[in-house]
PASEBA-1860 file (N, C-alpha, C; in nm, 3 decimals):
! residues 237
1> MIILPAID> 1.470/-0.672/-0.265/1.340/-0.605/-0.282/1.228/-0.708/-0.274 ~ 1.125/-0.677/-0.199/1.011/-0.766/-0.189/0.901/-0.721/-0.287 ~ 0.826/-0.818/-0.336/0.712/-0.789/-0.422/0.584/-0.815/-0.343 ~ 0.497/-0.715/-0.338/0.371/-0.727/-0.266/0.256/-0.718/-0.365 ~ 0.193/-0.829/-0.398/0.073/-0.821/-0.483/-0.037/-0.752/-0.405 ~ -0.122/-0.680/-0.477/-0.222/-0.595/-0.411/-0.362/-0.654/-0.419 ~ -0.432/-0.643/-0.307/-0.575/-0.670/-0.302/-0.642/-0.543/-0.251 ~ -0.717/-0.479/-0.337/-0.793/-0.360/-0.299/-0.937/-0.401/-0.275
9> LLGGRCVR> -0.987/-0.373/-0.156/-1.121/-0.416/-0.116/-1.223/-0.304/-0.129 ~ -1.329/-0.333/-0.201/-1.440/-0.239/-0.213/-1.569/-0.321/-0.213 ~ -1.651/-0.299/-0.112/-1.774/-0.376/-0.102/-1.750/-0.524/-0.086 ~ -1.637/-0.561/-0.023/-1.606/-0.701/0.000/-1.548/-0.774/-0.118 ~ -1.522/-0.704/-0.227/-1.469/-0.765/-0.348/-1.328/-0.715/-0.378 ~ -1.255/-0.792/-0.456/-1.119/-0.755/-0.497/-1.129/-0.673/-0.625 ~ -1.090/-0.545/-0.619/-1.109/-0.454/-0.731/-0.980/-0.377/-0.758 ~ -0.982/-0.298/-0.865/-0.879/-0.198/-0.890/-0.948/-0.070/-0.934
17> LRQGRYDD> -0.896/0.042/-0.885/-0.942/0.172/-0.929/-0.844/0.225/-1.033 ~ -0.894/0.303/-1.124/-0.807/0.368/-1.224/-0.776/0.509/-1.176 ~ -0.646/0.533/-1.150/-0.599/0.663/-1.098/-0.673/0.704/-0.972 ~ -0.712/0.605/-0.891/-0.775/0.633/-0.763/-0.919/0.680/-0.770 ~ -0.983/0.664/-0.886/-1.120/0.714/-0.902/-1.221/0.605/-0.864 ~ -1.304/0.638/-0.769/-1.404/0.542/-0.722/-1.515/0.519/-0.825 ~ -1.522/0.602/-0.926/-1.623/0.582/-1.030/-1.566/0.507/-1.150 ~ -1.441/0.458/-1.137/-1.377/0.381/-1.245/-1.320/0.253/-1.183
25> VTVYNEDP> -1.409/0.156/-1.160/-1.375/0.035/-1.083/-1.383/-0.088/-1.172 ~ -1.285/-0.176/-1.158/-1.288/-0.307/-1.223/-1.283/-0.414/-1.115 ~ -1.378/-0.507/-1.117/-1.380/-0.618/-1.021/-1.302/-0.735/-1.080 ~ -1.203/-0.785/-1.003/-1.120/-0.895/-1.051/-1.150/-1.027/-0.981 ~ -1.202/-1.021/-0.861/-1.237/-1.144/-0.791/-1.343/-1.111/-0.686 ~ -1.452/-1.186/-0.688/-1.557/-1.166/-0.589/-1.515/-1.219/-0.452 ~ -1.411/-1.301/-0.449/-1.366/-1.364/-0.324/-1.220/-1.328/-0.296 ~ -1.195/-1.225/-0.215/-1.058/-1.182/-0.186/-0.973/-1.289/-0.117
33> VDQAMQFK> -1.036/-1.374/-0.036/-0.960/-1.479/0.030/-0.906/-1.578/-0.073 ~ -0.989/-1.612/-0.171/-0.944/-1.697/-0.281/-0.828/-1.633/-0.355 ~ -0.836/-1.501/-0.377/-0.728/-1.432/-0.447/-0.600/-1.437/-0.365 ~ -0.612/-1.418/-0.235/-0.495/-1.424/-0.147/-0.430/-1.562/-0.150 ~ -0.512/-1.666/-0.152/-0.459/-1.802/-0.159/-0.385/-1.825/-0.290 ~ -0.433/-1.765/-0.399/-0.363/-1.776/-0.527/-0.224/-1.713/-0.517 ~ -0.215/-1.599/-0.450/-0.086/-1.534/-0.433/0.009/-1.622/-0.350 ~ -0.044/-1.687/-0.249/0.037/-1.777/-0.166/0.092/-1.891/-0.251
41> ELGCEWIH> 0.007/-1.947/-0.335/0.048/-2.059/-0.420/0.156/-2.019/-0.520 ~ 0.160/-1.891/-0.556/0.262/-1.843/-0.648/0.397/-1.820/-0.579 ~ 0.396/-1.823/-0.446/0.520/-1.806/-0.372/0.535/-1.674/-0.300 ~ 0.430/-1.594/-0.296/0.437/-1.464/-0.228/0.448/-1.482/-0.077 ~ 0.522/-1.393/-0.013/0.534/-1.392/0.132/0.456/-1.277/0.194 ~ 0.434/-1.173/0.114/0.360/-1.055/0.159/0.242/-1.030/0.065 ~ 0.136/-0.970/0.121/0.027/-0.916/0.041/-0.004/-0.776/0.092 ~ -0.028/-0.686/-0.001/-0.067/-0.549/0.033/-0.218/-0.537/0.017
49> IVDLDAAR> -0.288/-0.503/0.125/-0.434/-0.493/0.121/-0.476/-0.351/0.156 ~ -0.565/-0.295/0.074/-0.620/-0.162/0.101/-0.770/-0.173/0.115 ~ -0.821/-0.121/0.225/-0.966/-0.112/0.247/-1.013/0.020/0.185 ~ -1.057/0.013/0.061/-1.096/0.136/-0.010/-1.219/0.201/0.051 ~ -1.311/0.120/0.101/-1.428/0.177/0.167/-1.386/0.260/0.288 ~ -1.298/0.204/0.370/-1.253/0.273/0.490/-1.167/0.395/0.457 ~ -1.089/0.385/0.349/-1.004/0.498/0.309/-1.088/0.622/0.282 ~ -1.207/0.600/0.228/-1.294/0.711/0.195/-1.380/0.756/0.313
57> SGIPVNHG> -1.428/0.659/0.392/-1.525/0.691/0.497/-1.470/0.688/0.639 ~ -1.357/0.616/0.658/-1.305/0.599/0.792/-1.369/0.484/0.867 ~ -1.466/0.417/0.806/-1.536/0.305/0.868/-1.477/0.174/0.816 ~ -1.421/0.090/0.904/-1.350/-0.032/0.861/-1.445/-0.146/0.825 ~ -1.515/-0.133/0.715/-1.619/-0.231/0.680/-1.563/-0.363/0.628 ~ -1.437/-0.366/0.586/-1.379/-0.487/0.529/-1.284/-0.561/0.622 ~ -1.289/-0.528/0.751/-1.194/-0.589/0.844/-1.215/-0.739/0.858 ~ -1.337/-0.786/0.841/-1.361/-0.929/0.847/-1.288/-1.003/0.737
65> VIRDIVIK> -1.282/-0.942/0.620/-1.211/-1.002/0.507/-1.061/-1.005/0.535 ~ -1.009/-0.895/0.588/-0.866/-0.889/0.620/-0.831/-0.995/0.723 ~ -0.915/-1.009/0.824/-0.893/-1.112/0.927/-0.888/-1.251/0.865 ~ -0.980/-1.280/0.776/-0.985/-1.412/0.713/-0.861/-1.439/0.629 ~ -0.812/-1.335/0.560/-0.692/-1.352/0.478/-0.571/-1.382/0.566 ~ -0.558/-1.310/0.678/-0.446/-1.335/0.770/-0.451/-1.478/0.821 ~ -0.568/-1.520/0.867/-0.582/-1.652/0.928/-0.563/-1.764/0.826 ~ -0.624/-1.751/0.710/-0.627/-1.862/0.614/-0.500/-1.874/0.530
73> TGLKIDTG> -0.428/-1.764/0.512/-0.305/-1.772/0.431/-0.179/-1.785/0.515 ~ -0.178/-1.726/0.633/-0.057/-1.726/0.715/0.052/-1.636/0.661 ~ 0.019/-1.553/0.562/0.118/-1.464/0.501/0.133/-1.335/0.581 ~ 0.238/-1.262/0.550/0.257/-1.129/0.609/0.166/-1.032/0.535 ~ 0.086/-0.959/0.612/-0.011/-0.867/0.552/0.026/-0.723/0.586 ~ 0.038/-0.645/0.481/0.062/-0.500/0.490/-0.070/-0.435/0.450 ~ -0.133/-0.364/0.542/-0.267/-0.315/0.511/-0.288/-0.170/0.551 ~ -0.370/-0.100/0.474/-0.402/0.038/0.503/-0.542/0.072/0.456
81> GGIRNMVT> -0.583/0.193/0.485/-0.715/0.240/0.447/-0.802/0.265/0.569 ~ -0.820/0.393/0.604/-0.913/0.429/0.711/-0.866/0.401/0.852 ~ -0.735/0.385/0.873/-0.684/0.361/1.009/-0.662/0.497/1.075 ~ -0.760/0.542/1.153/-0.759/0.679/1.202/-0.765/0.691/1.353 ~ -0.757/0.579/1.424/-0.756/0.584/1.570/-0.689/0.458/1.624 ~ -0.654/0.462/1.752/-0.579/0.352/1.813/-0.662/0.225/1.824 ~ -0.794/0.240/1.837/-0.879/0.122/1.845/-0.869/0.039/1.717 ~ -0.881/0.105/1.603/-0.872/0.036/1.475/-0.732/-0.021/1.454
89> LSHLIDVF> -0.631/0.057/1.486/-0.492/0.013/1.468/-0.461/-0.109/1.553 ~ -0.494/-0.103/1.680/-0.464/-0.214/1.771/-0.542/-0.340/1.733 ~ -0.662/-0.321/1.680/-0.741/-0.436/1.637/-0.670/-0.510/1.523 ~ -0.619/-0.433/1.428/-0.550/-0.493/1.314/-0.423/-0.566/1.356 ~ -0.344/-0.503/1.443/-0.214/-0.559/1.481/-0.227/-0.664/1.591 ~ -0.296/-0.630/1.700/-0.301/-0.718/1.816/-0.401/-0.832/1.802 ~ -0.515/-0.804/1.738/-0.620/-0.905/1.727/-0.609/-0.986/1.598 ~ -0.595/-0.915/1.485/-0.589/-0.984/1.356/-0.449/-1.035/1.322
97> GVSRAVLG> -0.347/-0.970/1.376/-0.210/-1.016/1.353/-0.150/-0.970/1.222 ~ -0.192/-0.853/1.169/-0.128/-0.805/1.047/0.017/-0.767/1.077 ~ 0.103/-0.780/0.979/0.245/-0.753/1.000/0.278/-0.604/0.998 ~ 0.201/-0.528/0.920/0.223/-0.384/0.916/0.092/-0.313/0.881 ~ 0.060/-0.212/0.958/-0.056/-0.128/0.931/-0.006/0.007/0.880 ~ -0.065/0.053/0.771/-0.017/0.174/0.704/-0.112/0.290/0.729 ~ -0.058/0.397/0.785/-0.137/0.517/0.812/-0.123/0.613/0.695 ~ -0.235/0.660/0.643/-0.234/0.752/0.530/-0.288/0.887/0.568
105> TSAIKDPD> -0.418/0.906/0.553/-0.482/1.033/0.587/-0.454/1.074/0.731 ~ -0.461/0.979/0.822/-0.440/1.012/0.964/-0.299/1.062/0.991 ~ -0.202/1.015/0.911/-0.063/1.056/0.934/-0.045/1.205/0.913 ~ -0.120/1.261/0.819/-0.105/1.404/0.792/-0.206/1.488/0.871 ~ -0.320/1.429/0.906/-0.424/1.504/0.976/-0.419/1.492/1.127 ~ -0.357/1.385/1.176/-0.356/1.360/1.321/-0.216/1.320/1.365 ~ -0.126/1.417/1.375/0.013/1.386/1.410/0.029/1.325/1.548 ~ -0.057/1.361/1.644/-0.046/1.304/1.778/-0.075/1.154/1.776
113> FTKEAIRR> -0.179/1.114/1.704/-0.209/0.971/1.690/-0.096/0.899/1.620 ~ -0.042/0.960/1.516/0.066/0.897/1.441/0.190/0.876/1.528 ~ 0.226/0.976/1.606/0.341/0.962/1.696/0.319/0.850/1.797 ~ 0.199/0.844/1.854/0.169/0.741/1.952/0.168/0.602/1.888 ~ 0.116/0.595/1.766/0.112/0.467/1.695/0.254/0.414/1.671 ~ 0.344/0.500/1.627/0.482/0.459/1.601/0.553/0.427/1.732 ~ 0.526/0.505/1.836/0.587/0.478/1.967/0.546/0.341/2.019 ~ 0.418/0.308/2.001/0.366/0.183/2.057/0.403/0.061/1.972
121> YGDKVGIG> 0.399/0.076/1.839/0.413/-0.041/1.753/0.539/-0.041/1.666 ~ 0.616/0.065/1.668/0.743/0.065/1.595/0.728/0.037/1.447 ~ 0.807/-0.057/1.396/0.806/-0.081/1.252/0.686/-0.162/1.205 ~ 0.593/-0.191/1.294/0.466/-0.250/1.251/0.371/-0.143/1.196 ~ 0.413/-0.019/1.206/0.337/0.093/1.150/0.416/0.155/1.036 ~ 0.354/0.159/0.917/0.414/0.226/0.802/0.336/0.353/0.771 ~ 0.392/0.436/0.687/0.327/0.561/0.647/0.298/0.555/0.497 ~ 0.173/0.570/0.462/0.134/0.573/0.321/0.136/0.714/0.268
129> IDARNGFV> 0.218/0.738/0.168/0.225/0.870/0.105/0.177/0.856/-0.038 ~ 0.057/0.905/-0.062/-0.003/0.901/-0.195/0.012/1.040/-0.255 ~ 0.087/1.050/-0.365/0.121/1.181/-0.421/0.057/1.205/-0.555 ~ 0.007/1.327/-0.571/-0.043/1.374/-0.699/0.030/1.503/-0.731 ~ 0.107/1.502/-0.844/0.188/1.618/-0.882/0.284/1.660/-0.772 ~ 0.334/1.561/-0.697/0.434/1.588/-0.596/0.380/1.622/-0.459 ~ 0.247/1.637/-0.446/0.186/1.673/-0.319/0.103/1.557/-0.263 ~ 0.099/1.550/-0.131/0.027/1.442/-0.064/-0.123/1.455/-0.084
137> SVDGWTND> -0.186/1.342/-0.118/-0.331/1.336/-0.133/-0.390/1.257/-0.017 ~ -0.509/1.294/0.029/-0.569/1.230/0.146/-0.714/1.190/0.118 ~ -0.776/1.128/0.220/-0.917/1.089/0.213/-0.946/0.998/0.094 ~ -0.866/0.890/0.084/-0.888/0.798/-0.026/-0.864/0.862/-0.162 ~ -0.764/0.953/-0.167/-0.722/1.020/-0.290/-0.825/1.120/-0.342 ~ -0.922/1.157/-0.257/-1.026/1.250/-0.303/-0.991/1.395/-0.277 ~ -0.889/1.421/-0.193/-0.848/1.558/-0.165/-0.696/1.569/-0.163 ~ -0.645/1.682/-0.212/-0.501/1.707/-0.212/-0.464/1.804/-0.100
145> STMKATEF> -0.347/1.781/-0.041/-0.298/1.870/0.064/-0.196/1.967/0.004 ~ -0.138/2.050/0.089/-0.036/2.145/0.043/0.103/2.099/0.084 ~ 0.114/1.975/0.131/0.241/1.922/0.178/0.311/1.843/0.068 ~ 0.437/1.876/0.041/0.513/1.801/-0.058/0.546/1.662/-0.003 ~ 0.546/1.565/-0.092/0.562/1.426/-0.050/0.694/1.400/0.021 ~ 0.804/1.448/-0.034/0.935/1.422/0.029/0.947/1.493/0.163 ~ 0.895/1.614/0.173/0.899/1.688/0.299/0.821/1.615/0.407 ~ 0.707/1.562/0.368/0.624/1.489/0.463/0.694/1.360/0.508
153> AIKMKEIG> 0.760/1.292/0.415/0.832/1.170/0.450/0.942/1.198/0.552 ~ 1.011/1.309/0.535/1.117/1.345/0.629/1.058/1.374/0.767 ~ 0.943/1.439/0.771/0.875/1.465/0.899/0.839/1.333/0.968 ~ 0.795/1.236/0.888/0.760/1.106/0.945/0.885/1.033/0.997 ~ 0.996/1.048/0.928/1.121/0.989/0.974/1.161/1.047/1.109 ~ 1.139/1.175/1.124/1.177/1.243/1.248/1.100/1.192/1.369 ~ 0.981/1.137/1.348/0.905/1.083/1.461/0.918/0.931/1.472 ~ 1.008/0.874/1.391/1.040/0.734/1.407/0.992/0.637/1.302
161> AKTIVFTD> 0.928/0.686/1.197/0.881/0.597/1.091/1.000/0.530/1.021 ~ 0.982/0.403/0.982/1.086/0.327/0.914/1.049/0.293/0.770 ~ 0.918/0.282/0.742/0.872/0.235/0.612/0.771/0.332/0.552 ~ 0.790/0.362/0.423/0.699/0.447/0.348/0.641/0.366/0.232 ~ 0.510/0.370/0.217/0.446/0.315/0.097/0.416/0.434/0.008 ~ 0.491/0.447/-0.100/0.484/0.567/-0.184/0.412/0.537/-0.315 ~ 0.301/0.605/-0.336/0.218/0.584/-0.455/0.210/0.710/-0.538 ~ 0.240/0.697/-0.667/0.218/0.806/-0.762/0.078/0.784/-0.821
169> ISRDGMLT> -0.019/0.863/-0.777/-0.158/0.842/-0.814/-0.179/0.850/-0.965 ~ -0.106/0.939/-1.030/-0.127/0.958/-1.173/-0.094/0.832/-1.253 ~ -0.010/0.745/-1.195/0.031/0.624/-1.264/-0.048/0.500/-1.222 ~ -0.119/0.513/-1.111/-0.186/0.396/-1.055/-0.291/0.340/-1.149 ~ -0.278/0.212/-1.180/-0.373/0.145/-1.267/-0.357/0.177/-1.414 ~ -0.250/0.247/-1.453/-0.233/0.289/-1.591/-0.139/0.199/-1.670 ~ -0.057/0.118/-1.600/0.036/0.023/-1.664/0.140/0.093/-1.752 ~ 0.171/0.219/-1.720/0.260/0.299/-1.803/0.403/0.306/-1.748
177> GPAFDATK> 0.432/0.229/-1.646/0.565/0.231/-1.586/0.563/0.305/-1.454 ~ 0.651/0.266/-1.362/0.654/0.328/-1.229/0.716/0.466/-1.230 ~ 0.695/0.538/-1.120/0.753/0.671/-1.105/0.897/0.655/-1.055 ~ 0.986/0.617/-1.146/1.124/0.583/-1.107/1.194/0.702/-1.042 ~ 1.192/0.818/-1.106/1.265/0.934/-1.055/1.211/0.978/-0.919 ~ 1.079/0.983/-0.905/1.020/1.025/-0.779/1.050/0.925/-0.668 ~ 1.048/0.797/-0.702/1.079/0.694/-0.602/1.225/0.702/-0.560 ~ 1.313/0.717/-0.657/1.457/0.730/-0.627/1.482/0.853/-0.540
185> EMVEATGL> 1.414/0.963/-0.571/1.428/1.084/-0.490/1.382/1.059/-0.347 ~ 1.269/0.987/-0.332/1.218/0.957/-0.199/1.316/0.872/-0.121 ~ 1.374/0.773/-0.186/1.472/0.686/-0.121/1.594/0.766/-0.076 ~ 1.648/0.846/-0.166/1.771/0.919/-0.137/1.750/1.033/-0.038 ~ 1.633/1.097/-0.044/1.607/1.211/0.044/1.578/1.169/0.188 ~ 1.526/1.047/0.205/1.481/1.005/0.338/1.566/0.896/0.402 ~ 1.623/0.807/0.321/1.695/0.694/0.377/1.603/0.590/0.438 ~ 1.473/0.602/0.414/1.375/0.508/0.468/1.357/0.388/0.375
193> DVIASGGI> 1.293/0.284/0.427/1.252/0.173/0.342/1.129/0.219/0.264 ~ 1.145/0.236/0.134/1.037/0.287/0.050/0.979/0.172/-0.032 ~ 0.849/0.154/-0.022/0.778/0.057/-0.104/0.708/0.134/-0.215 ~ 0.746/0.106/-0.338/0.693/0.180/-0.453/0.561/0.121/-0.499 ~ 0.471/0.210/-0.541/0.339/0.164/-0.586/0.290/0.253/-0.700 ~ 0.228/0.190/-0.798/0.169/0.268/-0.907/0.245/0.256/-1.036 ~ 0.178/0.211/-1.142/0.234/0.216/-1.276/0.301/0.091/-1.327 ~ 0.325/-0.008/-1.242/0.391/-0.130/-1.289/0.308/-0.193/-1.400
201> GSDEDIMH> 0.375/-0.219/-1.515/0.302/-0.274/-1.628/0.368/-0.393/-1.693 ~ 0.484/-0.434/-1.640/0.557/-0.545/-1.701/0.660/-0.599/-1.603 ~ 0.715/-0.716/-1.635/0.825/-0.772/-1.557/0.943/-0.675/-1.556 ~ 0.967/-0.612/-1.671/1.080/-0.519/-1.682/1.063/-0.399/-1.589 ~ 0.940/-0.354/-1.571/0.915/-0.242/-1.480/0.955/-0.278/-1.337 ~ 0.931/-0.401/-1.299/0.968/-0.445/-1.164/1.119/-0.443/-1.146 ~ 1.191/-0.491/-1.245/1.337/-0.490/-1.234/1.392/-0.347/-1.240 ~ 1.324/-0.261/-1.316/1.368/-0.122/-1.328/1.350/-0.048/-1.196
209> IKDSGCAG> 1.235/-0.065/-1.132/1.212/0.009/-1.008/1.304/-0.041/-0.898 ~ 1.350/-0.164/-0.909/1.446/-0.216/-0.811/1.572/-0.129/-0.809 ~ 1.611/-0.077/-0.926/1.731/0.006/-0.935/1.717/0.141/-0.865 ~ 1.595/0.178/-0.826/1.575/0.304/-0.754/1.622/0.293/-0.609 ~ 1.645/0.169/-0.565/1.685/0.148/-0.427/1.570/0.122/-0.333 ~ 1.450/0.107/-0.388/1.333/0.085/-0.303/1.340/-0.053/-0.238 ~ 1.274/-0.063/-0.123/1.276/-0.188/-0.046/1.172/-0.286/-0.095 ~ 1.072/-0.236/-0.167/0.965/-0.323/-0.215/0.885/-0.255/-0.324
217> VIVGKAFY> 0.802/-0.334/-0.391/0.716/-0.280/-0.496/0.581/-0.350/-0.488 ~ 0.476/-0.274/-0.506/0.340/-0.326/-0.506/0.294/-0.346/-0.650 ~ 0.240/-0.462/-0.677/0.192/-0.495/-0.811/0.043/-0.525/-0.805 ~ -0.035/-0.450/-0.881/-0.179/-0.470/-0.880/-0.236/-0.506/-1.015 ~ -0.278/-0.405/-1.088/-0.347/-0.428/-1.215/-0.264/-0.509/-1.314 ~ -0.133/-0.488/-1.314/-0.047/-0.560/-1.409/-0.058/-0.710/-1.391 ~ -0.072/-0.754/-1.266/-0.091/-0.897/-1.242/-0.228/-0.941/-1.291 ~ -0.329/-0.867/-1.252/-0.466/-0.908/-1.286/-0.492/-0.907/-1.436
225> EGKVDLKK> -0.420/-0.821/-1.509/-0.437/-0.813/-1.653/-0.340/-0.905/-1.728 ~ -0.264/-0.984/-1.655/-0.173/-1.079/-1.719/-0.048/-1.016/-1.778 ~ -0.012/-0.897/-1.732/0.106/-0.827/-1.785/0.235/-0.866/-1.711 ~ 0.220/-0.924/-1.593/0.335/-0.959/-1.510/0.329/-1.107/-1.475 ~ 0.443/-1.174/-1.491/0.457/-1.313/-1.448/0.509/-1.308/-1.304 ~ 0.416/-1.310/-1.211/0.452/-1.288/-1.071/0.546/-1.395/-1.018 ~ 0.522/-1.519/-1.053/0.607/-1.629/-1.005/0.750/-1.611/-1.054 ~ 0.765/-1.574/-1.180/0.898/-1.552/-1.238/0.968/-1.433/-1.171
233> CLQNV> 0.895/-1.326/-1.151/0.955/-1.207/-1.089/0.998/-1.234/-0.946 ~ 0.920/-1.311/-0.872/0.956/-1.345/-0.736/1.088/-1.422/-0.731 ~ 1.112/-1.502/-0.831/1.237/-1.580/-0.837/1.357/-1.493/-0.876 ~ 1.331/-1.382/-0.946/1.440/-1.300/-0.999/1.482/-1.185/-0.908 ~ 1.398/-1.146/-0.814/1.436/-1.033/-0.729/1.515/-1.075/-0.608
END
């Protein structure tokens, strides 16, 4: 299992939202590139980056920051937020060199684009499934759909998706523990590489979610609040 520390970008700063609410923001670092370098020094190989501005508006305002992180760290970057057309996607992969671009809202709203993206880029394209009460949420978590998360994941598998970034919104930023049962269900129902996100609050939570069979876990607020010893966890997984 890989551990992906999270950098959420809002207004060019490294922040965290509480349960996905844009009106409940904590700024952890004014310089996201500096934060990424800290993760590299701890031994991380991957970083998960979300462009929160783009997730809400569709406008990739933080792409310059993402480019700088790729270039200056040399790490594998898994990024999502507002990737809604081939121009944006190809820019991230072909120009910036990100290792994986994650489609969220566009995956459920624009199936033709999603199919073409997976056809063209294969496993460099992941699918972000953000769930609230078991249903997929879109538009930067501001709207809920009528599609169940596991059903949607299976649909994505059918068109060639290999990796799912699965977030339980109700747990995100709460430090109350990951959605173990829902993650395990997603792994078993789909057979995909599932990256779990949301709720990690301790080193023990990381080891616990590993037992779900997930391929990776994203750690955000728990690291920034000093609840997780990232260097130690990287050595233990």
